[in-house]
Backbone as CSV, one residue per row, in Angstrom:
resi,resn,N_x,N_y,N_z,CA_x,CA_y,CA_z,C_x,C_y,C_z
1,MET,-43.618,76.347,122.126,-44.734,77.048,122.596,-45.926,76.145,121.912
2,LEU,-45.789,75.340,120.862,-47.027,74.522,120.326,-47.016,73.537,120.840
3,ASP,-45.994,73.043,121.779,-45.770,71.617,122.294,-46.798,71.993,123.919
4,ASP,-46.362,73.176,124.246,-46.935,73.589,125.635,-48.324,73.667,125.308
5,LEU,-49.200,74.536,124.334,-50.342,74.705,123.995,-51.067,73.184,124.202
6,ALA,-50.316,72.210,123.119,-50.774,70.846,123.130,-50.960,70.328,124.554
7,ALA,-49.768,70.271,125.279,-50.150,69.910,126.647,-51.493,70.443,127.647
8,ASP,-51.455,71.768,127.412,-52.362,72.062,128.127,-54.009,71.807,127.548
9,LEU,-54.253,71.483,126.573,-55.044,71.228,126.122,-55.483,69.824,126.518
10,VAL,-54.343,68.768,126.432,-54.738,67.590,126.763,-55.091,67.405,128.354
11,ARG,-53.966,68.222,128.867,-54.690,68.197,130.455,-56.373,68.931,130.927
12,THR,-56.643,69.712,130.225,-57.995,70.252,130.447,-59.207,69.314,130.111
13,GLU,-58.934,68.393,129.022,-59.764,67.673,128.483,-60.304,66.347,129.529
14,PRO,-61.632,66.379,129.585,-61.983,65.000,130.506,-61.399,63.974,130.181
15,ALA,-61.150,62.874,131.208,-60.653,61.748,130.755,-61.554,60.870,129.753
16,SER,-62.909,61.114,130.103,-63.237,60.356,129.017,-64.466,61.306,128.135
17,LEU,-64.384,60.969,126.663,-65.181,62.206,125.915,-66.605,61.644,125.413
18,VAL,-67.025,60.690,126.325,-68.119,60.556,126.395,-69.506,61.743,126.564
19,GLY,-70.163,61.970,125.348,-71.273,63.355,125.458,-72.185,63.159,126.558
20,PRO,-72.914,64.288,126.814,-73.727,64.277,127.975,-74.907,63.536,127.493
21,SER,-75.482,63.225,128.587,-76.815,61.639,128.530,-77.587,62.828,129.083
22,TRP,-78.761,62.693,128.044,-80.106,63.451,128.793,-81.253,62.908,127.739
23,GLU,-82.549,63.184,128.102,-83.857,62.898,127.235,-84.558,63.938,127.088
24,LEU,-85.163,63.950,126.155,-86.387,65.142,125.897,-87.517,64.711,126.628
25,THR,-87.807,65.752,127.340,-89.300,65.514,128.032,-90.391,65.498,127.193
26,ASP,-90.469,65.798,126.231,-91.675,65.793,125.040,-90.971,65.640,123.856
27,ARG,-90.513,64.219,123.116,-90.507,63.975,121.951,-91.324,64.427,120.931
28,ASP,-92.066,64.289,121.122,-93.038,64.722,119.921,-93.398,66.334,119.575
29,ASP,-93.171,67.356,120.717,-93.110,68.373,120.488,-91.661,68.960,119.972
30,ALA,-90.477,68.295,120.170,-89.376,68.503,119.351,-89.161,67.803,117.825
31,MET,-89.876,66.864,117.739,-90.277,66.558,116.427,-91.219,67.646,115.319
32,ARG,-92.052,68.187,116.240,-92.941,68.948,115.586,-91.888,70.514,115.188
33,GLN,-91.318,70.977,116.008,-90.527,71.816,115.899,-89.725,72.015,114.763
34,ALA,-88.856,70.568,114.929,-88.052,70.230,113.697,-88.245,70.318,112.748
35,GLN,-89.643,69.683,112.108,-90.018,69.342,111.118,-90.846,70.861,110.794
36,ARG,-91.236,71.825,111.645,-91.329,73.222,111.002,-90.560,74.140,110.733
37,VAL,-89.439,73.878,111.406,-88.044,74.784,111.136,-87.481,74.256,109.667
38,THR,-87.656,72.986,109.357,-86.975,72.475,108.306,-88.177,72.331,107.081
39,ALA,-89.041,72.805,107.118,-90.086,72.485,106.148,-89.680,73.463,105.145
40,PRO,-89.392,74.699,105.022,-89.064,75.788,104.368,-87.752,75.095,103.334
41,ALA,-86.550,74.701,103.896,-85.889,74.288,103.079,-86.085,72.997,102.431
42,ARG,-86.775,71.866,102.925,-87.458,71.145,102.258,-88.259,71.718,100.931
43,SER,-89.228,72.452,101.001,-90.038,73.026,100.024,-88.963,73.466,98.970
44,LEU,-87.764,74.458,99.356,-86.748,74.897,98.451,-86.219,73.808,97.654
45,ALA,-85.459,73.062,98.504,-85.260,71.841,97.770,-85.603,70.931,96.657
46,ARG,-87.238,71.101,96.999,-87.844,70.212,95.714,-88.152,71.372,94.538
47,SER,-88.091,72.375,94.788,-88.211,73.296,93.656,-87.351,73.493,92.769
48,VAL,-86.032,72.760,93.407,-84.852,73.347,92.513,-84.538,71.994,91.685
């Protein structure tokens, strides 16, 4: 049964495991959002 499952998984995997290729339309906006989201965690880490 495990052999069958492994064979099914291998058959359904893509031939190449290269991830998606995309680019952000606005890199600066993405950076601002990431900084805004991580700011509370950084602040908390500094206070510990």
